[in-house]
VEXVO-51454 format. One record per residue (C-alpha): residue in one letter; x negated, y negated, z negated. Coordinates in Angstrom, 2 decimals. Each point is the difference from the previous one (the first is absolute). Last residue first. Layout:
N
rest: A; px: X; py: Y; pz: Z
...
# end
This chain:
345
rest: I; px: 45.57; py: -106.61; pz: 26.00
rest: K; px: -0.75; py: 3.93; pz: -0.24
rest: K; px: -0.82; py: 0.35; pz: 3.30
rest: R; px: -2.41; py: -2.86; pz: -0.12
rest: N; px: -1.63; py: 1.81; pz: -2.91
rest: K; px: -0.38; py: 3.14; pz: 2.07
rest: N; px: -1.62; py: -2.24; pz: 3.11
rest: I; px: -2.49; py: -1.52; pz: -2.38
rest: M; px: -1.08; py: 3.45; pz: -1.67
rest: F; px: -0.72; py: 1.62; pz: 3.04
rest: S; px: -1.92; py: -2.83; pz: 1.49
rest: V; px: -2.34; py: 0.37; pz: -3.09
rest: G; px: -0.09; py: 3.58; pz: 0.47
rest: I; px: -1.02; py: -0.78; pz: 3.91
rest: L; px: -2.55; py: -2.75; pz: -1.06
rest: L; px: -1.59; py: 2.48; pz: -2.55
rest: A; px: -0.26; py: 2.90; pz: 2.27
rest: I; px: -1.40; py: -2.68; pz: 3.06
rest: S; px: -2.89; py: -1.23; pz: -2.46
rest: I; px: -1.25; py: 3.64; pz: -1.18
rest: L; px: 0.16; py: 0.82; pz: 3.59
rest: I; px: -2.16; py: -2.97; pz: 0.93
rest: I; px: -2.18; py: 0.55; pz: -3.16
rest: S; px: -1.00; py: 3.60; pz: 1.72
rest: Y; px: -0.36; py: 2.85; pz: -2.52
rest: G; px: -2.16; py: 2.28; pz: -0.50
rest: P; px: -1.93; py: -0.64; pz: -2.82
rest: I; px: 1.61; py: -3.18; pz: -1.96
rest: K; px: -2.34; py: -3.02; pz: 0.43
rest: P; px: -1.66; py: -1.36; pz: -2.81
rest: T; px: 1.12; py: -3.32; pz: -1.44
rest: K; px: -2.09; py: -2.87; pz: 0.79
rest: G; px: -2.59; py: -2.04; pz: -2.24
rest: E; px: -2.90; py: 1.36; pz: 1.19
rest: E; px: 0.23; py: 1.53; pz: 3.32
rest: P; px: 1.07; py: 3.86; pz: -0.27
rest: P; px: -3.11; py: 2.43; pz: 0.98
rest: E; px: -0.23; py: 1.19; pz: 3.19
rest: Y; px: -0.80; py: 3.61; pz: 0.69
rest: Q; px: 0.43; py: 2.02; pz: 3.31
rest: I; px: -0.14; py: 3.72; pz: -0.39
rest: E; px: -1.27; py: 2.01; pz: 2.65
rest: I; px: 1.37; py: 3.71; pz: 0.13
rest: Q; px: -2.03; py: 3.20; pz: 0.47
rest: E; px: 1.29; py: 3.43; pz: 0.20
rest: Q; px: -1.59; py: 3.76; pz: -0.52
rest: T; px: 1.43; py: 3.40; pz: 0.14
rest: V; px: -1.28; py: 2.84; pz: -1.78
rest: G; px: 0.10; py: 3.73; pz: 0.77
rest: Y; px: 2.34; py: 3.17; pz: -0.71
rest: M; px: 0.73; py: 0.36; pz: -3.39
rest: N; px: 1.35; py: -3.78; pz: -0.15
rest: K; px: -2.09; py: -2.83; pz: 0.41
rest: V; px: 0.69; py: -3.72; pz: -0.21
rest: E; px: -2.57; py: -2.96; pz: 0.36
rest: C; px: 0.25; py: -3.67; pz: -0.44
rest: S; px: -2.15; py: -2.61; pz: 1.35
rest: V; px: 0.00; py: -3.66; pz: -0.90
rest: T; px: -1.30; py: -2.45; pz: 2.20
rest: Y; px: -0.32; py: -3.68; pz: -1.47
rest: N; px: 0.45; py: -3.36; pz: 1.93
rest: G; px: -0.61; py: -3.21; pz: -1.53
rest: A; px: 0.92; py: -2.40; pz: -3.05
rest: P; px: -2.76; py: 0.17; pz: -2.65
rest: V; px: 0.23; py: 3.37; pz: -2.25
rest: S; px: -0.18; py: 0.73; pz: -3.51
rest: G; px: 1.60; py: 3.61; pz: 0.37
rest: L; px: 2.26; py: 1.25; pz: 2.77
rest: D; px: 2.26; py: 1.99; pz: -2.32
rest: F; px: 2.03; py: 2.68; pz: 0.45
rest: D; px: 2.94; py: 2.18; pz: -1.88
rest: I; px: 0.85; py: 2.29; pz: 2.53
rest: L; px: 3.90; py: 0.20; pz: 0.32
rest: P; px: 2.38; py: 3.30; pz: 0.27
rest: P; px: -2.68; py: 2.13; pz: -1.51
rest: I; px: -2.56; py: 2.31; pz: 2.15
rest: P; px: -1.47; py: 2.28; pz: -1.62
rest: A; px: -3.86; py: -0.26; pz: -1.09
rest: W; px: -3.41; py: 0.37; pz: 1.43
rest: S; px: -2.41; py: -2.56; pz: -1.33
rest: T; px: -0.41; py: -3.43; pz: 1.04
rest: W; px: -2.49; py: -0.50; pz: 2.46
rest: T; px: -2.79; py: -2.86; pz: -0.25
rest: S; px: -1.66; py: -2.43; pz: 2.50
rest: N; px: 2.41; py: -2.98; pz: -0.67
rest: Y; px: 2.97; py: 2.12; pz: 0.91
rest: F; px: 0.77; py: 3.62; pz: 0.77
rest: I; px: 3.30; py: 1.13; pz: -1.39
rest: R; px: 0.96; py: 3.50; pz: -1.01
rest: Y; px: 2.60; py: 2.39; pz: 0.73
rest: L; px: 1.45; py: 3.64; pz: -0.93
rest: Y; px: 2.99; py: 1.78; pz: 1.60
rest: D; px: 2.34; py: 2.72; pz: -0.90
rest: R; px: 3.53; py: -0.22; pz: 1.49
rest: D; px: 0.25; py: 1.41; pz: 3.17
rest: N; px: 3.69; py: 0.28; pz: 1.62
rest: V; px: 1.64; py: 3.42; pz: -0.72
rest: G; px: 0.40; py: 2.73; pz: 2.53
rest: D; px: -3.19; py: 1.94; pz: -1.02
rest: N; px: -1.57; py: -0.95; pz: 2.93
rest: N; px: -3.60; py: -1.21; pz: -1.19
rest: N; px: -0.05; py: -3.00; pz: 1.48
rest: D; px: 3.53; py: -1.19; pz: -0.94
rest: A; px: -0.09; py: -3.48; pz: 0.77
rest: D; px: 1.38; py: -3.29; pz: -0.69
rest: T; px: -2.09; py: -2.92; pz: 0.71
rest: I; px: -1.56; py: -1.82; pz: -2.88
rest: V; px: 0.63; py: -3.56; pz: -1.34
rest: V; px: -2.69; py: -0.91; pz: -2.39
rest: K; px: 0.64; py: -3.46; pz: -2.14
rest: L; px: -2.30; py: -2.72; pz: -1.09
rest: D; px: 0.24; py: -2.47; pz: -2.66
rest: T; px: -1.89; py: -3.30; pz: 0.34
rest: D; px: -1.65; py: -1.61; pz: -2.93
rest: T; px: -2.56; py: -2.48; pz: 1.93
rest: S; px: 3.04; py: -2.59; pz: 0.46
rest: D; px: 0.78; py: -1.98; pz: 3.07
rest: V; px: 0.93; py: 2.80; pz: 2.17
rest: N; px: -0.41; py: 0.38; pz: 3.85
rest: L; px: 0.33; py: 3.46; pz: 0.90
rest: T; px: 3.72; py: 0.48; pz: -0.25
rest: D; px: 2.22; py: 3.21; pz: -0.51
rest: H; px: 1.37; py: -1.23; pz: -3.60
rest: E; px: -1.94; py: 2.92; pz: -2.11
rest: T; px: -3.05; py: -0.75; pz: 2.10
rest: T; px: -0.67; py: 2.49; pz: 2.89
rest: F; px: -0.42; py: 3.90; pz: 0.89
rest: G; px: 0.33; py: 2.39; pz: 2.55
rest: F; px: 0.65; py: 3.80; pz: 0.22
rest: V; px: -0.91; py: 3.04; pz: 2.24
rest: P; px: -1.86; py: 2.81; pz: -2.68
rest: P; px: -1.76; py: 2.57; pz: 1.29
rest: L; px: 1.13; py: 2.72; pz: 2.19
rest: Q; px: 0.22; py: 4.10; pz: -0.43
rest: A; px: 3.07; py: 0.14; pz: 2.51
rest: P; px: 1.47; py: 2.96; pz: -1.86
rest: Q; px: 1.69; py: 3.00; pz: 2.34
rest: S; px: 2.62; py: 0.75; pz: 1.74
rest: Y; px: 1.88; py: 3.19; pz: 2.29
rest: L; px: -3.00; py: 2.20; pz: 0.14
rest: S; px: 1.03; py: 2.82; pz: 1.91
rest: F; px: 0.35; py: 3.76; pz: -0.67
rest: N; px: 1.70; py: 2.48; pz: 2.77
rest: G; px: 1.90; py: 3.15; pz: 0.17
rest: M; px: -0.42; py: 3.93; pz: -1.29
rest: F; px: -1.19; py: 2.06; pz: 2.85
rest: N; px: -1.15; py: -2.39; pz: 2.72
rest: A; px: -2.36; py: -1.71; pz: -2.29
rest: E; px: -1.03; py: -4.03; pz: -0.09
rest: M; px: -1.33; py: -1.89; pz: -2.70
rest: K; px: -0.21; py: -3.54; pz: 0.06
rest: K; px: -1.53; py: -3.74; pz: -1.41
rest: L; px: -2.03; py: 1.69; pz: -2.89
rest: I; px: -1.60; py: -2.50; pz: -1.88
rest: G; px: -3.95; py: 0.34; pz: 0.45
rest: D; px: -1.04; py: -3.41; pz: 0.64
rest: D; px: -0.41; py: 0.59; pz: 3.59
rest: T; px: 3.45; py: 1.06; pz: 0.05
rest: W; px: 0.60; py: 3.74; pz: -0.20
rest: N; px: 1.41; py: 2.71; pz: 2.43
rest: F; px: 1.01; py: 3.52; pz: -0.18
rest: Y; px: 1.13; py: 2.48; pz: 2.25
rest: M; px: 1.42; py: 3.49; pz: -0.59
rest: Y; px: 0.28; py: 2.48; pz: 2.91
rest: A; px: 1.68; py: 3.46; pz: 0.35
rest: D; px: 0.15; py: 1.59; pz: 3.40
rest: N; px: 1.68; py: 3.38; pz: -1.57
rest: L; px: -2.82; py: 2.18; pz: -0.06
rest: T; px: -2.75; py: -0.14; pz: 2.03
rest: E; px: -0.77; py: -3.35; pz: 1.30
rest: N; px: -0.16; py: -1.49; pz: -3.75
rest: W; px: -0.02; py: -3.47; pz: -1.23
rest: F; px: -1.97; py: -2.59; pz: -2.35
rest: A; px: -0.30; py: -3.58; pz: 0.54
rest: I; px: -2.39; py: -2.61; pz: -2.05
rest: S; px: -0.17; py: -3.63; pz: 0.43
rest: Y; px: -1.33; py: -3.41; pz: -0.67
rest: I; px: -0.02; py: -1.36; pz: 3.43
rest: N; px: -3.57; py: 0.24; pz: 0.79
rest: E; px: -0.75; py: 2.51; pz: -1.95
rest: Y; px: 2.37; py: 2.45; pz: 1.68
rest: I; px: -0.75; py: 3.17; pz: -1.58
rest: S; px: 0.99; py: 3.42; pz: 1.47
rest: V; px: 1.59; py: 2.98; pz: -1.96
rest: Y; px: 0.91; py: 3.60; pz: 1.92
rest: E; px: 1.63; py: 3.62; pz: -1.72
rest: L; px: 3.17; py: -1.84; pz: -1.72
rest: N; px: 1.14; py: 3.26; pz: -1.77
rest: L; px: 2.41; py: -1.81; pz: -2.23
rest: D; px: -1.25; py: 1.80; pz: -3.05
rest: A; px: -3.35; py: -1.68; pz: 0.14
rest: L; px: 1.71; py: -3.79; pz: -0.06
rest: T; px: -1.36; py: -0.89; pz: -3.49
rest: M; px: -3.36; py: 1.32; pz: 0.34
rest: G; px: -0.08; py: -1.54; pz: 3.82
rest: L; px: 1.04; py: -3.24; pz: -1.39
rest: Y; px: -2.43; py: -0.05; pz: -2.73
rest: V; px: -2.74; py: 0.73; pz: 2.84
rest: S; px: 1.18; py: -2.73; pz: 2.15
rest: V; px: -0.15; py: -2.29; pz: -2.75
rest: F; px: -3.87; py: 0.58; pz: -0.30
rest: G; px: -0.33; py: -0.23; pz: 3.64
rest: L; px: 1.97; py: -3.54; pz: -0.22
rest: I; px: -2.10; py: -1.29; pz: -2.63
rest: P; px: -3.38; py: 0.82; pz: 1.88
rest: A; px: 1.27; py: -1.72; pz: 3.11
rest: S; px: 0.94; py: -3.35; pz: -1.63
rest: V; px: 2.91; py: -1.51; pz: -1.40
rest: K; px: -0.47; py: -3.95; pz: -0.77
rest: G; px: -0.43; py: -2.17; pz: -3.08
rest: D; px: -3.80; py: -0.95; pz: 1.28
rest: N; px: -0.64; py: 2.20; pz: -3.48
rest: E; px: 1.34; py: 2.91; pz: 1.90
rest: V; px: 3.87; py: 1.25; pz: -0.40
rest: P; px: 1.90; py: 2.26; pz: -1.63
rest: I; px: 3.54; py: 1.90; pz: 0.93
rest: I; px: 3.32; py: -1.30; pz: -0.68
rest: P; px: 3.26; py: 1.19; pz: 0.70
rest: I; px: -0.82; py: 3.89; pz: 0.66
rest: P; px: 2.58; py: 2.19; pz: 1.31
rest: T; px: -0.28; py: 1.85; pz: -2.21
rest: T; px: -0.02; py: -0.90; pz: -3.52
rest: E; px: -2.39; py: 1.10; pz: -3.00
rest: S; px: -3.02; py: -1.70; pz: 1.71
rest: I; px: -3.46; py: 1.54; pz: 0.48
rest: Y; px: -3.35; py: -1.46; pz: 1.95
rest: G; px: -3.54; py: 1.04; pz: -0.05
rest: I; px: -3.00; py: 1.41; pz: -2.21
rest: T; px: -2.47; py: -2.31; pz: 0.80
rest: E; px: 1.98; py: -3.43; pz: 0.89
rest: N; px: 1.97; py: 0.94; pz: -3.27
rest: W; px: 3.88; py: -1.11; pz: 0.85
rest: Y; px: 3.02; py: 0.72; pz: -1.58
rest: S; px: 3.24; py: -1.38; pz: 1.30
rest: I; px: 3.54; py: 0.12; pz: -0.28
rest: L; px: 0.01; py: 1.33; pz: -3.61
rest: I; px: 3.68; py: -0.24; pz: -1.05
rest: N; px: 0.76; py: -1.79; pz: -3.34
rest: T; px: 3.60; py: -0.12; pz: 0.30
rest: D; px: 2.32; py: 1.87; pz: 2.24
rest: D; px: 3.61; py: -0.96; pz: 1.71
rest: L; px: 1.08; py: -3.27; pz: -1.51
rest: T; px: 3.13; py: -1.25; pz: 1.51
rest: K; px: -0.41; py: -3.54; pz: 1.74
rest: E; px: 3.56; py: -2.12; pz: 1.40
rest: G; px: -0.70; py: -2.19; pz: 2.99
rest: S; px: 3.49; py: -0.10; pz: 0.55
rest: T; px: -0.12; py: 1.17; pz: 3.88
rest: I; px: -2.94; py: 1.39; pz: 0.12
rest: N; px: -0.17; py: 2.34; pz: -3.02
rest: V; px: -3.36; py: 0.59; pz: -1.49
rest: T; px: -1.45; py: 3.07; pz: -1.08
rest: Y; px: -2.73; py: -0.25; pz: -2.35
rest: A; px: -3.47; py: 1.25; pz: -0.83
rest: N; px: -2.51; py: -0.94; pz: -2.92
rest: A; px: -3.19; py: -0.52; pz: 1.07
rest: W; px: -3.98; py: 1.25; pz: -1.37
rest: V; px: -3.06; py: -0.77; pz: 1.84
rest: C; px: -3.06; py: 1.49; pz: -0.81
rest: T; px: -3.81; py: -0.37; pz: 0.00
rest: G; px: -2.09; py: 3.08; pz: -0.19
rest: N; px: -2.11; py: 1.42; pz: -2.46
rest: G; px: -0.59; py: 3.56; pz: -0.17
rest: M; px: 2.62; py: 3.43; pz: 1.33
rest: M; px: 0.85; py: 0.90; pz: -3.83
rest: M; px: 3.33; py: -0.06; pz: 1.20
rest: Y; px: 0.09; py: -3.60; pz: 0.67
rest: N; px: -3.30; py: -1.85; pz: -1.76
rest: T; px: 2.08; py: -3.43; pz: 0.21
rest: I; px: -1.46; py: -3.55; pz: 0.76
rest: N; px: 3.27; py: -2.19; pz: 0.10
rest: G; px: 2.43; py: -1.35; pz: 1.54
rest: H; px: 3.71; py: -1.34; pz: -0.79
rest: T; px: 3.66; py: -0.22; pz: 0.93
rest: V; px: -0.01; py: -0.06; pz: 3.35
rest: E; px: 3.95; py: -0.13; pz: 1.33
rest: I; px: 0.74; py: 2.23; pz: 2.79
rest: E; px: 3.58; py: -0.20; pz: 1.80
rest: G; px: 1.87; py: 2.26; pz: 1.84
rest: L; px: 2.64; py: -1.24; pz: 2.24
rest: S; px: 4.02; py: 0.61; pz: -0.16
rest: D; px: 2.86; py: -0.30; pz: 2.30
rest: T; px: -0.95; py: 2.85; pz: 2.11
rest: P; px: -0.01; py: 2.34; pz: -2.63
rest: F; px: -2.48; py: 2.97; pz: 0.23
rest: G; px: 1.37; py: 2.96; pz: 0.99
rest: P; px: -1.79; py: 0.39; pz: 2.90
rest: I; px: -2.93; py: -2.47; pz: 0.06
rest: E; px: -0.18; py: -3.48; pz: 1.90
rest: F; px: -1.61; py: -1.53; pz: -3.30
rest: K; px: -0.79; py: -3.75; pz: -0.15
rest: F; px: -2.66; py: -1.07; pz: -2.30
rest: V; px: -0.48; py: -2.84; pz: -2.56
rest: Y; px: -3.47; py: -0.72; pz: -1.91
rest: C; px: 0.13; py: -2.20; pz: -3.26
rest: E; px: -2.82; py: -1.47; pz: -1.25
rest: S; px: 0.16; py: -0.81; pz: -4.14
rest: P; px: -3.81; py: 1.70; pz: -0.44
rest: Y; px: -1.96; py: -1.18; pz: 3.29
rest: V; px: -0.75; py: 1.77; pz: 3.12
rest: S; px: -2.97; py: 0.30; pz: 2.47
rest: H; px: -1.53; py: 2.88; pz: -1.42
rest: N; px: -3.60; py: 0.76; pz: -1.10
rest: P; px: 0.18; py: -2.16; pz: -2.83
rest: I; px: 3.64; py: -0.70; pz: -1.39
rest: R; px: 0.41; py: -3.89; pz: 0.84
rest: E; px: -0.02; py: -2.05; pz: -3.15
rest: T; px: 2.70; py: -1.89; pz: -1.82
rest: N; px: -0.96; py: -3.27; pz: -1.54
rest: A; px: 3.19; py: -1.97; pz: 1.59
rest: G; px: 1.98; py: 2.30; pz: -2.37
rest: D; px: -1.39; py: 3.01; pz: -1.83
rest: Y; px: 1.05; py: 2.93; pz: 2.27
rest: V; px: -2.56; py: 2.90; pz: -0.91
rest: W; px: -2.92; py: 1.25; pz: 0.67
rest: E; px: -1.76; py: 2.96; pz: -2.37
rest: Q; px: -3.38; py: 0.46; pz: -1.03
rest: A; px: -0.35; py: 1.85; pz: -3.21
rest: N; px: -0.11; py: 3.39; pz: 1.86
rest: A; px: 2.63; py: 2.34; pz: 0.36
rest: V; px: -0.40; py: 3.81; pz: -0.81
rest: P; px: 2.61; py: 1.68; pz: 1.97
rest: M; px: 1.30; py: 3.28; pz: -1.66
rest: L; px: -1.56; py: 3.73; pz: 1.24
rest: F; px: -2.68; py: -0.59; pz: -2.35
rest: S; px: 2.44; py: -0.35; pz: -3.10
rest: C; px: 1.67; py: 3.19; pz: 1.52
rest: F; px: -3.04; py: 1.98; pz: -0.95
rest: F; px: -0.11; py: -1.08; pz: -3.47
rest: I; px: 3.93; py: 0.66; pz: -0.64
rest: I; px: -0.21; py: 3.01; pz: 1.66
rest: S; px: -3.17; py: 1.23; pz: -1.96
rest: I; px: 1.44; py: -1.03; pz: -3.43
rest: T; px: 2.99; py: 2.00; pz: 1.39
rest: S; px: -1.93; py: 3.08; pz: 0.72
rest: F; px: -1.99; py: -0.32; pz: -3.33
rest: L; px: 3.28; py: -0.28; pz: -2.55
rest: I; px: 1.61; py: 2.41; pz: 1.91
rest: I; px: -2.99; py: 2.60; pz: 0.20
rest: K; px: -0.53; py: -0.73; pz: -3.89
rest: K; px: 3.55; py: 0.53; pz: -0.70
rest: V; px: -0.29; py: 3.45; pz: 1.75
rest: S; px: -3.28; py: 0.88; pz: -2.00
rest: K; px: 1.96; py: -0.76; pz: -3.48
rest: M; px: 2.67; py: 2.44; pz: 0.85
# end
């Protein structure tokens, strides 16, 4: 009896010990969404929070639905004890074209594992994202590793031949002896699946992807005039609405900084009005630069502020309003009051 218990205990410990080696071991380095400071996942062209939408033409898949991949994070993982590789993880959704409603299908999917020595692995077929080189483009060696992985996953389909077309970032599998079956994969130059065709299961194509553009914005003074009579002048930044990560929501996370008098301010969230002071300066024109960044890059704009101090003894001008317009408004008001009093009399 004691020997049986020892065997059971030893077996349990062995199983736990063995399984611990099969579990992915994650390195501390991780790439997650961090607003305007979000970094691109290394060896890939994608960023956390991005959404890639695909259209299916597959029997049984609803014609009014799309498939969406939301990139959640990236990390360095020793996947299945194969060695450290750069990984991209994602959530998968089904999107109704008419209503826009999204249904979560699966979470934390490994859509890309890449080690330039060991090779490529993905938990999905077709493969929505493949690695890129340091120049941001897919290479022939990368396509070679991807073709090896696809060859293993498609082994049961008896696809005898494979060709790599590196100039158009494509791989084709087919046979000529069994049923003339074929599968064709085509990616963009930055590694996003553009098309998959198969004469035995249907097609799969890219429907929409992130624009990945830096901010478009303008900035001026609080009252939209560049002629001021005070050195203490508030500035405002107006950003053009955009959905650069394709998640269906206009971008919200931006940082700004101001360059004036040979100095940059620190990066900070954009307030409704930026408290800005020209300092103790004489009358003249002064250049002010503003930079705004999102996770895709930085855009810079400049303005020339013309400072004219008010003459001594005179009331400063009301910024942004013409004296003529104010006089006309006052005249109309007085006329209205006189006319109203006459009617009463």
